[in-house]
C-alpha positions in Angstrom: -46.0 9.8 79.1 -45.5 6.6 77.2 -47.8 7.9 74.4 -45.8 11.2 74.0 -42.5 9.2 73.9 -43.9 7.0 71.0 -45.2 10.1 69.3 -41.8 11.8 69.5 -40.1 8.5 68.1 -42.5 8.3 65.4 -42.0 12.0 64.4 -38.2 11.6 64.6 -38.5 8.5 62.5 -40.6 10.2 59.8 -38.3 13.2 59.9 -35.4 10.9 59.2 -37.2 9.2 56.5 -38.0 12.5 54.9 -34.4 13.5 55.3 -33.1 10.3 53.7 -35.6 10.7 50.8 -34.7 14.4 50.1 -31.0 13.5 50.3 -31.5 10.6 48.0 -33.4 12.9 45.6 -30.5 15.2 45.7 -28.1 12.5 44.8 -30.3 11.4 42.0 -30.1 15.0 40.5 -26.3 14.9 40.9 -25.8 11.5 39.3 -28.1 12.4 36.4 -25.9 15.5 35.9 -22.9 13.3 35.8 -24.6 11.0 33.2 -25.1 13.9 31.0 -21.5 14.7 31.4 -20.4 11.2 30.4 -22.5 8.2 29.8 -22.5 5.2 32.0 -24.7 2.1 31.9 -24.1 0.5 35.4 -24.2 2.0 39.0 -22.2 0.1 41.6 -23.2 0.7 45.2 -20.6 -0.6 47.7 -21.8 -0.3 51.3 -20.3 -1.4 54.7 -20.6 -5.0 55.8 -21.1 -4.2 59.4 -24.3 -2.3 59.4 -24.5 -2.0 63.3 -21.0 -0.6 63.6 -21.3 1.7 60.6 -24.8 2.8 61.2 -23.9 5.7 63.3 -21.4 7.3 60.9 -22.9 6.5 57.4 -24.7 9.2 55.6 -28.4 8.8 55.5 -29.5 7.8 52.0 -32.2 5.3 50.7 -30.6 3.1 48.0 -34.0 1.9 47.0 -35.1 5.4 46.2 -32.0 5.9 44.2 -32.3 2.8 42.3 -35.9 3.7 41.4 -35.2 7.2 40.4 -32.4 6.2 37.9 -33.2 4.2 34.9 -29.9 2.4 35.1 -28.9 -1.1 36.2 -27.4 -1.1 39.8 -25.2 -3.8 41.4 -25.1 -3.7 45.2 -22.0 -5.3 46.6 -20.3 -5.5 50.0 -17.1 -3.6 50.2 -15.2 -6.8 50.9 -16.7 -9.1 48.3 -14.3 -11.5 46.7 -15.1 -10.9 43.0 -13.7 -9.1 40.0 -15.5 -7.1 37.5 -13.7 -7.3 34.3 -13.0 -3.9 32.6 -13.2 -5.3 29.1 -16.7 -6.3 29.8 -17.9 -3.1 31.5 -15.9 0.1 31.3 -18.6 2.7 31.8 -19.6 2.2 35.4 -20.4 4.8 38.2 -19.5 3.9 41.8 -21.5 5.1 44.8 -19.9 4.5 48.2 -20.7 5.8 51.6 -17.8 6.4 54.1 -17.9 5.4 57.6 -15.7 8.2 59.0 -13.1 5.9 60.4 -9.7 6.4 58.5 -8.4 2.9 58.5 -11.8 1.3 57.7 -12.5 3.8 54.8 -9.1 3.1 53.3 -9.5 -0.7 53.6 -13.0 -0.3 52.0 -11.6 1.7 49.2 -8.7 -0.7 48.5 -11.1 -3.7 48.5 -13.3 -1.8 46.0 -10.4 -1.1 43.7 -9.5 -4.8 43.9 -13.0 -5.6 42.6 -12.6 -2.9 39.9 -9.1 -3.9 39.1 -8.4 -2.2 35.7 -11.3 0.2 36.1 -10.1 2.2 39.1 -10.3 5.5 37.3 -14.0 5.1 36.6 -16.1 7.7 38.3 -16.5 7.5 42.0 -18.8 9.4 44.5 -18.1 9.3 48.1 -20.7 10.0 50.6 -19.5 11.4 54.1 -21.5 12.1 57.2 -22.4 15.6 58.2 -19.8 15.7 61.0 -16.9 14.7 58.8 -14.1 17.4 58.7 -12.6 18.9 55.7 -9.1 17.6 56.8 -10.5 14.0 56.7 -12.1 14.4 53.3 -8.8 15.9 52.0 -7.0 12.8 53.4 -9.4 10.3 51.7 -9.4 12.2 48.3 -5.6 12.2 48.4 -5.6 8.5 49.1 -7.8 7.9 46.1 -5.6 10.0 43.8 -2.4 8.2 45.0 -4.1 4.9 44.0 -5.1 6.2 40.4 -8.8 6.9 41.4 -8.5 10.4 40.1 -12.2 10.8 39.0 -13.6 11.1 42.5 -16.2 13.6 44.0 -17.0 13.8 47.8 -20.0 15.4 49.5 -21.4 15.5 53.0 -24.8 14.8 54.1 -25.6 18.5 54.4 -25.2 18.7 50.5 -29.0 18.9 50.6 -28.9 22.4 52.0 -25.4 23.6 51.1 -25.0 22.1 47.7 -21.2 22.0 48.3 -19.1 19.1 47.0 -15.3 18.5 46.8 -13.1 17.6 44.0 -9.3 17.0 43.8 -6.9 18.9 41.4 -3.6 17.1 40.6 -1.6 19.8 38.8 0.5 21.7 39.5 0.1 20.6 43.1 -2.5 18.4 44.8 -5.3 20.5 46.2 -9.0 20.0 47.1 -11.5 22.3 45.4 -14.6 23.2 47.3 -17.3 23.8 44.7 -21.1 24.6 44.6 -23.5 22.3 42.5 -25.7 24.1 40.1 -28.1 21.7 38.6 -29.2 23.8 35.6 -25.8 25.1 34.6 -23.5 23.1 32.1 -21.2 22.5 35.1 -18.5 19.7 34.8 -18.3 17.6 38.0 -15.4 15.4 37.1 -12.6 17.6 35.5 -10.2 16.3 33.0 -7.2 16.1 35.3 -4.5 16.0 32.5 -6.0 18.8 30.3 -3.4 21.2 31.7 -0.5 19.6 33.5 1.4 23.0 34.1 4.6 21.5 32.8 4.5 18.4 34.9 6.9 15.6 33.4 5.5 12.9 31.3 7.6 9.8 32.0 8.3 7.9 28.8 10.3 4.9 27.9 12.4 5.3 24.6 15.1 3.1 23.1 17.7 4.1 20.6 16.9 1.2 18.3 13.3 2.3 18.1 12.2 3.0 14.4 8.9 4.6 15.3 10.3 7.2 17.7 13.7 8.7 18.2 15.5 12.0 19.3 16.4 14.4 16.5 18.9 17.3 17.0 17.8 20.4 15.1 20.1 23.0 13.6 19.8 25.2 16.9 20.9 22.1 18.9 17.5 21.7 20.2 16.4 18.1 20.8 13.0 17.0 19.5 11.2 13.7 18.9 11.0 12.1 15.4 9.3 9.3 14.0 5.5 9.0 13.7 5.1 7.9 17.2 7.6 10.5 18.4 5.7 13.3 16.8 2.6 12.1 18.4 4.0 12.3 21.9 5.5 15.6 21.1 2.2 17.0 20.2 0.5 15.2 23.1 2.9 17.0 25.5 2.3 20.4 23.9 -1.5 19.9 23.9 -1.6 19.0 27.6 1.2 21.4 28.6 3.5 18.7 29.8 7.2 18.2 29.5 8.7 15.0 28.2 11.1 13.1 30.5 13.0 10.0 29.4 14.3 8.4 32.6 16.8 5.6 32.1 17.4 6.6 28.5 20.5 4.8 27.4 21.8 5.3 23.8 23.6 1.8 23.9 21.0 -0.3 25.3 19.0 -2.9 23.3 15.3 -3.0 23.4 14.1 -4.8 26.7 11.6 -7.7 26.5 8.1 -6.7 27.0 7.9 -8.6 30.3 10.5 -6.3 31.8 8.8 -3.2 30.4 5.6 -4.5 31.9 7.2 -4.5 35.4 8.5 -0.9 34.8 4.9 0.2 34.0 3.4 -1.6 37.0 5.8 0.0 39.5 5.3 3.4 38.1 8.8 3.9 36.6 7.1 5.0 33.4 3.7 6.5 32.4 3.9 5.1 28.9 6.2 3.2 26.6 7.0 5.0 23.3 6.4 1.9 21.3 3.6 -0.1 19.9 2.5 -3.6 20.9 -0.3 -6.0 20.5 -3.0 -6.1 23.3 -2.2 -8.5 26.2 -5.6 -9.2 27.8 -3.9 -11.2 30.6 -2.0 -8.2 31.8 -3.0 -5.4 34.2 -1.4 -2.7 32.1 -3.4 -0.3 30.0 -3.4 -0.4 26.2 -4.8 2.5 24.2 -7.2 2.1 21.4 -5.6 0.9 18.1 -3.0 3.6 17.1 -2.1 2.1 13.8 -2.4 -0.9 11.6 0.8 -2.7 10.4 1.8 -5.8 8.5 4.7 -7.8 9.5 6.0 -9.6 6.4 9.3 -10.9 5.1 11.5 -8.9 2.7 13.5 -11.2 0.4 16.4 -10.5 -1.9 15.5 -9.6 -5.5 15.9 -12.6 -7.8 19.5 -13.2 -9.0 20.4 -13.7 -12.6 21.7 -17.0 -13.9 25.4 -16.9 -15.0 26.1 -16.8 -18.8 27.3 -20.4 -18.9 24.0 -21.7 -17.7 22.0 -20.0 -20.7 22.6 -23.0 -23.0 20.9 -25.4 -20.6 18.1 -23.0 -19.5 16.7 -22.3 -23.0 14.7 -25.6 -23.2 13.0 -27.0 -20.3 13.1 -30.7 -19.6 9.7 -31.4 -21.1 10.6 -29.6 -24.3 13.9 -31.5 -24.5 12.3 -34.8 -24.0 9.6 -33.9 -26.6 12.3 -33.0 -29.2 14.2 -36.2 -28.4 10.9 -38.3 -28.8 10.1 -36.7 -32.1 13.7 -37.5 -33.4 13.3 -41.1 -32.3 9.8 -41.4 -33.8 11.1 -40.0 -37.2 14.1 -42.4 -37.1 11.7 -45.4 -36.5 9.4 -44.2 -39.2 12.3 -44.0 -41.7 13.5 -47.5 -40.7 10.0 -48.8 -41.3 10.2 -47.4 -44.9 13.4 -49.6 -45.5 11.6 -52.5 -43.9 8.7 -52.1 -46.5 11.3 -52.3 -49.3 12.4 -55.7 -48.1 15.3 -54.7 -45.7 15.4 -56.6 -42.4 14.4 -54.3 -39.5 16.4 -54.6 -36.2 17.8 -52.2 -33.6 21.1 -51.7 -35.5 19.1 -50.4 -38.6 17.0 -48.1 -36.4 20.2 -46.7 -34.6 21.7 -46.0 -38.0 18.6 -43.9 -39.0 19.1 -41.7 -36.1 21.0 -39.4 -38.6 17.7 -37.4 -38.4 19.2 -35.9 -35.3 21.9 -34.2 -37.5 19.1 -32.6 -39.5 17.3 -31.4 -36.3 20.6 -29.7 -35.3 21.0 -28.0 -38.7 23.7 -30.3 -39.9 24.1 -32.0 -43.1 23.8 -35.9 -43.3 24.1 -38.6 -45.9 20.9 -40.2 -47.3 19.8 -42.3 -50.4 19.9 -40.8 -53.8 16.6 -42.4 -54.6 13.7 -42.8 -51.9 10.0 -43.1 -51.7 7.6 -40.2 -51.3 6.9 -41.1 -47.7 10.4 -41.0 -46.8 11.0 -37.7 -48.5 8.1 -36.3 -46.4 9.7 -37.6 -43.2 13.1 -36.1 -44.2 11.2 -32.8 -45.0 9.6 -32.9 -41.4 13.2 -33.4 -40.0 14.4 -30.3 -42.0 11.4 -28.2 -40.8 12.1 -29.4 -37.2 15.7 -28.3 -37.5 14.7 -24.8 -38.8 12.3 -24.5 -35.8 14.6 -25.7 -33.1 17.7 -23.8 -34.3 15.8 -20.5 -34.9 14.1 -20.7 -31.4 17.4 -21.7 -29.8 19.4 -18.8 -31.2 16.6 -16.4 -30.6 16.3 -17.3 -27.0 20.2 -17.3 -26.6 20.4 -13.8 -27.9 17.5 -12.7 -25.6 19.1 -14.2 -22.5 22.5 -12.5 -23.5 20.6 -9.2 -23.6 18.4 -9.7 -20.5 19.4 -12.8 -18.4 16.7 -15.0 -16.8 16.3 -14.7 -13.1 16.1 -17.5 -10.6 12.9 -18.6 -9.1 11.2 -16.0 -6.9 10.8 -16.5 -3.2 7.0 -16.3 -2.7 6.2 -19.0 0.0 8.0 -20.7 3.0 8.6 -23.7 0.8 10.5 -21.5 -1.7 12.7 -20.2 1.1 13.4 -23.7 2.5 14.1 -25.0 -1.1 16.6 -22.1 -1.7 18.3 -22.9 1.6 18.2 -19.2 2.4 18.4 -18.4 6.1 16.1 -15.9 7.8 17.9 -13.5 10.2 15.9 -13.0 13.4 16.4 -11.0 16.5 16.3 -12.9 19.7 13.5 -10.7 21.1 11.2 -11.5 18.1 11.3 -15.3 18.6 8.2 -15.1 21.0 6.3 -13.0 18.5 7.0 -15.4 15.6 6.0 -18.4 17.8 2.8 -16.6 18.7 1.6 -16.2 15.1 3.0 -19.6 13.7 5.2 -21.8 15.9 5.9 -24.2 12.9 8.0 -21.6 11.1 10.8 -22.0 13.5 11.3 -25.6 12.4 10.3 -25.2 8.8 13.2 -23.0 7.6 16.7 -22.3 8.6 16.9 -19.4 11.1 20.0 -17.3 12.1 19.3 -15.8 15.5 21.1 -12.7 16.5 21.1 -11.8 20.3 22.6 -8.4 19.6 19.9 -6.0 18.1 22.5 -3.6 16.8 24.1 -6.4 14.7 20.6 -7.4 13.4 19.7 -3.9 12.4 23.1 -3.4 10.7 22.6 -6.4 8.5 19.0 -5.5 7.6 19.7 -1.8 7.1 22.8 -2.7 5.0 20.7 -5.0 2.7 22.7 -8.1 3.2 21.4 -10.5 0.6 22.6 -13.6 2.4 19.3 -13.6 4.5 15.6 -12.8 4.4 14.3 -10.4 7.2 11.0 -9.9 8.8 10.1 -6.2 8.7 7.2 -4.1 9.8 5.3 -2.2 7.1 6.4 1.4 8.2 10.1 0.3 8.1 9.7 -1.2 4.7 8.3 2.0 3.4 11.6 3.6 4.3 13.6 0.8 2.7 11.5 1.0 -0.4 12.1 4.8 -0.6 15.8 4.3 0.0 16.1 1.7 -2.8 14.7 4.2 -5.2 18.2 5.9 -5.2 19.8 2.5 -6.2 20.3 1.5 -9.7 18.6 -1.6 -8.9 16.5 -2.7 -5.9 18.3 -5.3 -3.7 15.2 -6.4 -1.7 11.5 -6.6 -2.3 8.6 -7.2 0.0 7.1 -10.7 -0.4 3.6 -11.9 0.4 5.0 -14.1 3.1 3.6 -12.5 6.4 3.4 -13.5 9.9 0.3 -11.2 10.5 -1.6 -8.8 8.2 -3.3 -5.5 9.4 -2.6 -6.0 13.1 -3.8 -3.3 15.3 -0.9 -2.0 17.5 -1.5 0.1 20.7 0.4 2.3 23.1 1.1 0.5 26.5 0.6 2.6 29.7 0.8 2.0 33.4 -2.2 0.2 35.0 -5.3 2.5 35.4 -3.4 5.3 33.6 -4.9 8.8 33.9 -3.7 9.4 30.2 -5.8 6.7 28.6 -8.7 8.8 27.4 -6.5 11.6 26.3 -4.2 9.2 24.2 -7.3 7.7 22.6 -8.8 11.0 21.8 -5.7 12.3 20.2 -4.9 9.1 18.3 -8.3 9.3 16.7 -7.7 13.0 15.9 -4.3 12.4 14.1 -5.7 9.5 12.1 -8.8 11.6 10.9 -6.7 14.6 9.9 -4.0 12.6 8.1 -1.3 13.6 10.4 -0.2 10.0 10.9 0.3 9.5 7.2 2.2 12.7 7.0 4.5 11.8 9.8 5.1 8.4 8.3 6.3 10.2 5.1 8.7 12.2 7.1 10.4 9.2 8.4 12.8 8.8 5.4 13.8 12.5 5.4 14.5 12.2 9.2 16.5 9.0 8.7 18.7 10.8 6.1 19.2 13.7 8.4 20.2 11.5 11.3 22.5 9.4 9.1 20.5 6.3 9.9 19.9 6.0 6.3 22.7 6.0 3.7 22.0 6.6 0.0 25.2 4.8 -1.2 24.2 2.5 -4.0 25.5 -0.9 -3.2 23.6 -2.6 -6.0 25.2 -3.8 -9.2 23.8 -2.5 -12.4 24.0 -5.0 -15.3 24.2 -3.8 -18.8 24.8 -5.6 -22.1 27.7 -8.0 -21.7 28.9 -9.8 -24.9 29.6 -13.5 -24.7 33.0 -14.6 -23.6 35.1 -17.7 -24.0 34.6 -18.6 -20.3 30.8 -18.6 -21.0 31.5 -21.8 -23.1 32.8 -23.8 -20.1 29.6 -25.9 -19.7 30.0 -27.0 -23.4 33.8 -27.4 -22.8 33.2 -29.7 -19.8 30.6 -31.8 -21.9 33.1 -32.0 -24.7 35.9 -33.1 -22.4 33.6 -35.7 -20.9 32.7 -37.0 -24.3 36.4 -37.3 -25.2 37.1 -39.1 -22.1 34.3 -41.6 -22.9 35.5 -41.9 -26.5 39.0 -42.6 -25.3 37.8 -45.2 -22.9 35.8 -47.0 -25.5 38.8 -46.8 -27.9 41.0 -48.4 -25.2 38.3 -50.9 -24.5 38.1 -52.0 -28.2 41.8 -52.2 -28.6 42.0 -54.5 -25.5 39.1 -56.6 -26.6 40.5 -57.4 -30.0 44.0 -57.9 -28.7 42.9 -60.0 -25.7 44.0 -63.5 -27.5 47.4 -62.3 -28.4 47.9 -60.8 -25.0 46.7 -64.1 -23.3 49.1 -66.2 -25.5 52.1 -63.9 -24.7 51.2 -64.0 -21.0 51.0 -67.8 -21.0 54.5 -68.1 -22.7 56.1 -65.8 -20.3 54.5 -67.8 -17.4 55.8 -71.2 -19.0 59.3 -69.7 -19.5 59.4 -68.6 -15.9 58.4 -72.0 -14.7 60.9 -73.8 -16.9 63.7 -71.5 -15.8 
């Protein structure tokens, strides 16, 4: 009796082992089929921690057989392990998880698994149920998974070995569970693309009126469409996936909200995506697409202003040239004085000062000299004459050139140039954090005018107010550049002063967004086909249609302007100053030579007053 009981137990145990092995091999075939569908390089096996309590309800599978049958690394963890697998280190994972059949326990196990995966919740998940699990319970668990963004999920029972039946969810147009049969040799897709056809389901997007990359356009038939290169992208994305675009909370008068507030909107599910572009924030739980576009963020500066006409006389010669001419004049004067000294005249400072009449010759004026002089002195006078011809010819030529085409002020090419010119940089309050992120010292190196109202800031920049310099993204500058082609003269130019060059911008989405792969795939398509460049080229035409851009020429065209009397005011001021100095000297000389007589008269009057 005892022997027969042991034999039955052994036979039952062997049957169990055989069943586990066959079920495990069936799982290996299913997982290999999933790997052909989409590559993964890590398998996560999350099992129940309480083996004794879960033993009766867990499906029978041999994890060792599965690990040996698949040439893929496997991580075996407890469902309540306190760890976090960073998604940016490992995105292509496949999770295998047996279910206990107890509703609250299974939901708790899944929630803890998603805490471990964190931003990788939508990676593929295979749930194993016991043979006695009911379809209603499987529907409940799959619905629970989809409600928590785990949309790539497949469930099967332990009788899969015989029935080849598995269960997958379908989100649109309504949630339902599909019962399907696995065919190992067919090109069957286990994990369907849930957003391939959304059956008109609304796509919740955040849009702001001040957005320059996406905006609403009203067509001639009063139909509203999206414009801008990013707006066209989402328009085509919605058409491709049979979705409708919904803009909850759209307010035409609202300024753009800070990214921290938008991040909260995405986290609580208010929006699926934000119709704008941002840099990646690795510390956030929200999802960013692959790089959608590369942009520069540089400073546009006013074109160089012309010097006023009265400044031409002082701008012809630089300080170095002026000092050189004065030095040559002094050297010639000293050499001429030396020739007199060689003839026996005494040489002192007064004689040298009298010989500075060479300066008259340099200015092209006549001057008195000796009737007879040596050959050396004649050579020196000839040099003075030649110098006068060169200086006067050059001066007049430059003066006429400046009158035809005035010289411009120094170009603003560096932060130091902006600081030296005392030009302020207009900056929107929401951009301060971005500026500080790239270079915090800029906020203290130059003068900054901060505007809290975004509409006021855009009005100044769009109106080409030359009192300020403005940071501008490269797509917006392309519009400004085309707009200024209609001006007689450009008012602004794009400088080489940049906060960041070729920065990769991405579309922010809600955490574990189901649209991430679809957005990445379509953004790569529009880049390869050149649609992104085409949509950017349409931005100027759309701006004119929407009256965002005006073609009114506010620049000043400068033609030939003849010299006027008021252009001589600099010389007039110098002349008045010299007359004032001469008058003071004359008064000083008179007082100096009359000082004795004045003193005597003063003493006489004092004595008369004392005697009286």
